C-alpha positions as CSV (number, residue, x, y, z in Angstrom):
1,M,-31.2,29.3,1.5
2,N,-31.8,27.5,-1.8
3,E,-34.0,24.4,-1.2
4,Q,-33.2,23.0,-4.7
5,E,-29.5,23.0,-3.9
6,I,-30.1,21.2,-0.6
7,K,-32.3,18.6,-2.3
8,A,-29.7,18.0,-5.0
9,A,-26.9,17.6,-2.4
10,S,-29.1,15.3,-0.3
11,A,-29.8,13.1,-3.3
12,K,-26.1,12.8,-4.0
13,F,-25.5,11.8,-0.4
14,E,-28.1,9.2,-0.6
15,E,-26.3,7.7,-3.6
16,V,-23.1,7.5,-1.5
17,I,-24.9,5.8,1.4
18,R,-26.5,3.2,-0.9
19,S,-23.2,2.4,-2.6
20,Q,-21.4,2.0,0.8
21,M,-24.2,-0.3,2.1
22,E,-23.7,-2.4,-1.0
23,R,-20.0,-2.5,-0.5
24,N,-20.5,-3.5,3.1
25,E,-22.6,-6.5,2.1
26,K,-19.9,-7.6,-0.3
27,M,-17.3,-7.4,2.5
28,K,-19.4,-9.6,4.7
29,A,-19.8,-12.2,1.9
30,T,-16.0,-12.8,1.6
31,K,-15.0,-15.2,4.3
32,D,-11.5,-16.9,4.0
33,F,-8.1,-15.9,2.8
34,V,-6.5,-17.7,-0.1
35,D,-4.2,-20.6,1.0
36,Y,-1.3,-20.4,-1.4
37,K,0.0,-23.8,-0.4
38,K,-3.1,-25.4,-1.9
39,L,-2.7,-23.7,-5.3
40,D,-1.3,-25.7,-8.2
41,K,0.2,-22.5,-9.7
42,I,0.6,-19.0,-8.3
43,I,0.2,-16.3,-10.9
44,I,2.1,-13.1,-10.3
45,G,0.9,-10.1,-12.3
46,V,3.6,-7.5,-13.3
47,C,1.9,-4.2,-13.9
48,G,4.3,-1.3,-14.6
49,G,2.0,1.6,-14.3
50,D,3.5,4.9,-15.7
51,G,6.2,7.4,-15.2
52,I,9.2,5.6,-13.7
53,G,6.9,2.6,-12.8
54,P,7.7,0.4,-15.8
55,M,11.5,0.8,-15.2
56,I,11.5,0.0,-11.5
57,T,8.9,-2.8,-11.9
58,K,10.8,-4.6,-14.6
59,V,14.0,-4.6,-12.5
60,S,12.1,-5.9,-9.5
61,A,10.3,-8.6,-11.6
62,D,13.7,-9.7,-13.0
63,V,15.0,-10.1,-9.5
64,L,11.9,-12.1,-8.5
65,K,12.2,-14.3,-11.6
66,Y,15.8,-15.0,-10.7
67,L,14.8,-16.0,-7.2
68,L,11.9,-18.1,-8.4
69,A,13.5,-19.7,-11.4
70,D,13.1,-23.2,-10.2
71,E,9.5,-22.7,-9.3
72,V,8.8,-21.1,-12.7
73,K,10.5,-24.1,-14.5
74,A,8.4,-26.5,-12.4
75,G,5.2,-24.8,-13.3
76,K,4.5,-23.7,-9.7
77,V,4.8,-20.0,-10.4
78,E,3.9,-18.0,-13.5
79,F,4.6,-14.3,-14.3
80,K,2.0,-12.4,-16.3
81,N,2.9,-9.0,-17.8
82,I,0.0,-6.5,-17.6
83,E,0.1,-3.3,-19.6
84,G,-2.4,-0.5,-20.1
85,L,-2.4,1.2,-16.6
86,T,-0.8,4.3,-18.0
87,I,-2.3,7.7,-17.3
88,E,-2.9,8.1,-21.1
89,N,-4.9,4.9,-21.3
90,R,-6.9,5.7,-18.2
91,V,-7.7,9.2,-19.4
92,K,-8.7,7.8,-22.8
93,V,-11.5,5.6,-21.3
94,M,-12.1,8.1,-18.4
95,K,-11.7,5.3,-15.9
96,P,-9.1,4.8,-13.1
97,I,-8.5,1.3,-14.4
98,P,-9.6,0.3,-17.9
99,D,-12.0,-2.7,-17.9
100,D,-9.6,-5.0,-19.8
101,V,-6.8,-4.2,-17.4
102,L,-9.0,-4.9,-14.4
103,E,-9.9,-8.3,-15.8
104,E,-6.2,-9.2,-16.3
105,L,-5.5,-8.1,-12.7
106,K,-8.3,-10.4,-11.5
107,S,-6.7,-13.3,-13.3
108,C,-3.7,-13.1,-11.0
109,H,-3.2,-14.1,-7.4
110,V,-0.7,-11.4,-6.5
111,I,0.4,-8.3,-8.3
112,L,3.7,-6.4,-8.4
113,K,2.5,-2.9,-9.4
114,G,4.5,0.2,-10.3
115,P,3.5,3.7,-9.4
116,T,0.7,5.4,-11.3
117,T,0.0,9.1,-11.9
118,T,-3.0,10.5,-10.1
119,P,-4.4,13.6,-11.8
120,E,-4.9,16.6,-9.5
121,A,-7.5,19.3,-9.7
122,G,-6.4,22.0,-12.2
123,G,-3.8,19.8,-13.8
124,K,-3.3,18.8,-17.4
125,Y,-5.3,15.6,-17.0
126,P,-9.0,15.2,-16.3
127,N,-9.9,14.5,-12.6
128,I,-10.3,10.7,-12.6
129,E,-10.0,8.7,-9.5
130,S,-6.6,7.3,-8.3
131,A,-5.8,4.0,-9.9
132,N,-4.4,2.8,-6.5
133,V,-7.6,3.7,-4.7
134,A,-9.7,2.1,-7.4
135,M,-7.6,-1.1,-7.4
136,R,-7.9,-1.4,-3.6
137,K,-11.6,-1.1,-3.9
138,A,-12.1,-3.4,-6.9
139,L,-9.9,-6.2,-5.4
140,D,-10.9,-5.4,-1.8
141,L,-7.3,-4.9,-0.7
142,F,-8.3,-3.7,2.7
143,A,-4.9,-3.8,4.5
144,N,-1.9,-1.6,3.6
145,V,1.0,-3.0,5.5
146,R,4.3,-1.0,5.7
147,P,7.3,-2.1,7.8
148,V,10.0,0.3,8.9
149,K,13.0,-1.2,10.8
150,I,16.3,0.4,11.9
151,P,17.8,-1.8,14.6
152,E,20.6,0.6,15.6
153,Q,17.9,3.2,16.5
154,G,15.5,0.8,18.2
155,I,12.9,1.3,15.5
156,D,10.8,-1.8,14.6
157,W,7.5,-0.5,13.3
158,T,4.8,-2.2,11.3
159,F,1.8,-0.1,10.1
160,F,-1.6,-1.6,9.3
161,R,-3.4,1.1,7.4
162,E,-7.1,0.5,6.6
163,N,-7.1,0.8,2.8
164,T,-10.7,0.9,1.5
165,E,-12.6,3.2,3.8
166,G,-12.1,6.7,5.4
167,E,-11.8,9.8,3.2
168,Y,-10.1,8.0,0.3
169,A,-13.0,5.6,-0.4
170,L,-15.2,8.6,-1.2
171,G,-12.6,11.1,-2.4
172,S,-14.3,11.5,-5.8
173,K,-17.9,11.4,-4.4
174,G,-17.9,14.9,-2.7
175,V,-20.7,17.4,-3.2
176,A,-20.3,21.0,-4.2
177,V,-23.6,22.4,-3.0
178,N,-22.9,25.7,-4.6
179,D,-20.0,28.1,-5.1
180,D,-19.8,28.7,-1.4
181,I,-20.0,25.3,0.2
182,S,-18.5,21.9,-0.6
183,F,-18.5,18.6,1.3
184,D,-16.4,15.5,1.2
185,F,-17.3,12.3,3.1
186,K,-15.6,9.8,5.4
187,V,-16.9,6.3,6.0
188,T,-16.2,3.7,8.7
189,T,-17.8,0.3,8.8
190,T,-17.9,-2.4,11.5
191,E,-16.7,-5.1,9.1
192,G,-14.0,-3.0,7.6
193,T,-12.6,-2.0,11.0
194,E,-12.8,-5.4,12.5
195,R,-10.8,-7.1,9.8
196,I,-8.0,-4.6,9.7
197,A,-7.8,-4.7,13.6
198,R,-7.7,-8.5,13.7
199,L,-5.0,-8.6,11.0
200,A,-2.9,-6.2,13.0
201,Y,-3.3,-8.1,16.3
202,E,-2.8,-11.5,14.6
203,Y,0.5,-10.1,13.1
204,A,1.5,-8.9,16.6
205,R,0.8,-12.2,18.1
206,N,2.5,-14.3,15.4
207,N,5.6,-12.1,15.3
208,K,5.8,-11.7,19.1
209,K,5.3,-7.9,19.0
210,G,4.1,-6.7,22.4
211,R,2.1,-3.6,21.6
212,V,-0.6,-2.4,19.2
213,S,-1.2,1.3,19.0
214,I,-4.5,2.6,17.7
215,I,-4.2,5.9,15.9
216,T,-7.2,8.2,15.4
217,K,-8.5,11.7,15.9
218,A,-11.5,10.4,17.9
219,N,-11.5,13.4,20.2
220,V,-12.7,15.6,17.2
221,I,-13.9,13.2,14.5
222,K,-16.2,11.5,17.0
223,T,-18.5,9.4,14.9
224,T,-16.2,7.6,12.4
225,D,-12.9,7.8,14.3
226,G,-14.7,7.0,17.5
227,K,-16.2,3.9,15.9
228,F,-12.7,2.8,14.6
229,L,-11.2,3.3,18.1
230,N,-13.8,1.4,20.0
231,I,-13.9,-1.5,17.6
232,C,-10.1,-1.9,17.7
233,K,-10.1,-1.8,21.5
234,K,-12.7,-4.5,21.6
235,I,-10.7,-6.7,19.2
236,G,-7.6,-6.0,21.4
237,E,-9.4,-7.6,24.3
238,E,-9.2,-11.0,22.5
239,Y,-5.3,-10.7,22.7
240,P,-4.6,-10.2,26.4
241,E,-0.9,-10.8,26.0
242,I,-0.6,-7.8,23.7
243,E,-0.7,-4.3,25.2
244,T,-3.1,-1.9,23.5
245,D,-2.7,1.9,23.6
246,A,-4.5,4.7,21.8
247,W,-3.0,7.9,20.4
248,Y,-4.2,10.9,18.4
249,I,-2.6,11.3,15.0
250,D,-1.1,14.7,15.7
251,I,0.8,13.7,18.9
252,T,1.8,10.4,17.2
253,T,3.6,12.3,14.4
254,A,5.5,14.2,17.2
255,K,6.4,11.1,19.2
256,L,7.9,9.4,16.1
257,V,10.7,11.9,16.2
258,D,11.1,11.6,20.0
259,E,14.2,9.4,20.2
260,K,13.2,7.9,23.6
261,R,9.5,7.5,23.1
262,R,9.5,6.1,19.5
263,K,11.3,2.9,20.6
264,D,8.2,1.8,22.4
265,F,6.0,1.6,19.3
266,R,5.7,-1.7,17.5
267,V,2.4,-2.3,15.6
268,F,0.1,0.5,14.5
269,V,-3.4,0.2,13.2
270,L,-5.0,3.3,11.8
271,P,-7.5,4.7,9.2
272,N,-6.7,5.4,5.7
273,L,-5.7,9.1,5.5
274,Y,-3.7,9.1,8.7
275,G,-1.9,5.9,7.6
276,D,-0.9,7.5,4.3
277,I,0.6,10.5,6.0
278,I,2.4,8.9,8.9
279,T,4.0,6.0,6.9
280,D,5.7,8.5,4.6
281,E,7.1,10.2,7.7
282,A,8.2,6.8,9.1
283,A,9.9,5.9,5.8
284,E,12.1,9.0,6.2
285,F,13.8,7.4,9.2
286,Q,14.8,4.5,7.0
287,G,16.2,6.7,4.2
288,G,13.1,8.0,2.5
289,V,10.1,6.7,0.6
290,G,12.4,5.2,-2.0
291,T,13.6,2.7,0.5
292,A,10.2,1.3,1.7
293,G,7.9,-1.2,0.2
294,S,4.2,-1.6,0.7
295,A,1.8,-4.6,0.7
296,N,-1.9,-4.3,0.0
297,I,-3.6,-7.4,1.4
298,G,-7.1,-8.8,0.8
299,K,-8.7,-12.2,1.3
300,R,-8.6,-13.1,-2.4
301,Y,-5.9,-10.8,-3.9
302,A,-2.8,-9.0,-2.8
303,M,-0.8,-6.2,-4.5
304,F,2.7,-5.1,-3.7
305,E,4.1,-1.7,-4.7
306,A,6.5,1.2,-4.0
307,I,5.2,3.8,-1.6
308,H,6.4,6.7,-3.7
309,G,4.8,8.3,-6.8
310,S,5.5,7.9,-10.5
311,A,7.9,10.9,-10.8
312,P,6.9,12.0,-14.3
313,R,9.5,14.8,-14.2
314,M,12.2,12.2,-14.2
315,V,10.8,10.7,-17.4
316,E,10.4,14.2,-19.0
317,E,14.1,14.9,-18.2
318,G,15.3,11.5,-19.5
319,R,16.4,10.4,-16.0
320,D,14.0,7.4,-15.6
321,I,16.9,4.9,-16.2
322,Y,18.4,6.2,-13.0
323,A,15.2,5.6,-10.9
324,D,15.8,3.9,-7.6
325,P,14.2,0.4,-7.5
326,C,14.8,-0.2,-3.8
327,S,11.2,0.5,-2.7
328,M,9.9,-1.9,-5.3
329,L,12.5,-4.5,-4.3
330,R,11.4,-4.1,-0.6
331,A,7.9,-4.7,-1.8
332,S,9.1,-7.8,-3.6
333,V,10.4,-9.1,-0.3
334,M,6.9,-8.8,1.1
335,L,5.4,-10.5,-2.0
336,L,7.7,-13.5,-1.5
337,S,6.8,-13.8,2.1
338,H,3.1,-13.5,1.4
339,I,3.0,-16.4,-1.1
340,G,5.0,-18.7,1.2
341,Y,8.6,-18.4,0.1
342,Q,10.0,-17.0,3.3
343,D,13.5,-18.3,2.8
344,K,13.7,-16.5,-0.5
345,A,12.2,-13.3,1.0
346,D,14.9,-13.5,3.8
347,K,17.6,-13.9,1.3
348,L,16.5,-10.9,-0.8
349,E,16.0,-8.7,2.3
350,K,19.6,-9.6,3.4
351,A,20.9,-8.8,0.0
352,L,19.1,-5.4,0.0
353,D,20.5,-4.6,3.4
354,I,24.0,-5.3,2.1
355,C,23.5,-3.3,-1.1
356,M,21.8,-0.3,0.5
357,F,23.4,0.0,3.9
358,T,26.5,-2.2,4.4
359,E,28.6,-2.7,1.3
360,K,27.1,0.1,-0.9
361,K,29.2,-0.7,-4.0
362,L,26.6,1.1,-6.1
363,K,24.6,4.2,-5.2
364,V,21.4,5.3,-6.9
365,T,21.1,9.1,-7.0
366,G,18.3,9.6,-9.6
367,R,20.8,11.1,-12.0
368,D,23.9,10.1,-14.0
369,T,26.0,10.7,-10.9
370,G,24.8,7.3,-9.7
371,A,24.0,3.8,-10.9
372,T,21.2,3.0,-13.3
373,C,18.1,1.1,-12.1
374,A,19.1,-1.9,-14.1
375,D,22.7,-1.9,-12.8
376,F,21.5,-1.8,-9.3
377,G,19.1,-4.7,-9.9
378,K,22.0,-6.8,-11.2
379,Y,24.0,-5.8,-8.1
380,V,21.2,-7.2,-6.0
381,M,21.1,-10.4,-8.0
382,D,24.9,-10.9,-7.8
383,T,24.6,-10.3,-4.0
384,V,21.9,-12.9,-3.7
385,A,24.0,-15.4,-5.6
386,A,26.9,-14.8,-3.2
387,L,24.9,-15.5,0.0
């Protein structure tokens, strides 16, 4: 046993503990959500990211500008284009988000963000932290909200994934003690769990959903997942009209493919890693990750994005003009709803249902066998105009 290696690893773990204690105090200091109705102007940041991100983000922003044209003209809404979140720029400064880009993001109220490339170990880029994870931490976007709805199959699910804790919060803070042993860390806080649980239960109450399912692996990961489970149950007691049940993540993934059992689920609340995995599975029922949008909600900021990656291979092969914008457009529906334009959100959602499932005059295939991203965006706007 090498005592020096143990001491070095212990010192690294102490740094992690101190940083998380500091983060915990910042969470406690932020009290109330932004009231968009009280703002003179809502600033929407448009951040394309990289890969196919700029393409699908531009099309989605064009649709939003079309829907909000009167509000832009009246000075109630402003769109702000934010560049510089490409993998090349991030590697150049060796930061997940360059400082100037982060300041621009903070000058907005809500952000429409394209996918970003996350370097993997052994890849061609240095191992910098995910821009998504960094943005969620920097803007304290603690709730990742993903809806999946297929009425004909009885599926009406909304996932509330905790966004700033768990394994992802410390994914770049692991310790390689030596060549034989490596550790990563998982963190769960009372404040972080209470706020995601309350948001899930408030949503269930406000939208007349009868059940909240708490998803963990608390039978094995007893300390952190056990804490998450117990706190969510305690919050659930404040909502007696809502049924609370608890499931382990492994059996949950199985029950989502059980045609009889899956109809019982409504609202899910779950830690970060499990939420990342299971929402991709859920999106497949709706037609794949290209069909589902995602909201990242905090008390001061909110960010809306596609749930798929940046698809750099499509760019390398010259196919980015055929990228599917539907996931970003679904995220745009959530953005409109979040800032108080529910009527416009409903109209866009209806148009997307027509374009994607009912009428289907254009089909996006990711290749020249289908429509371009821009053509599909125009199809959506024409459909909105006809409603």
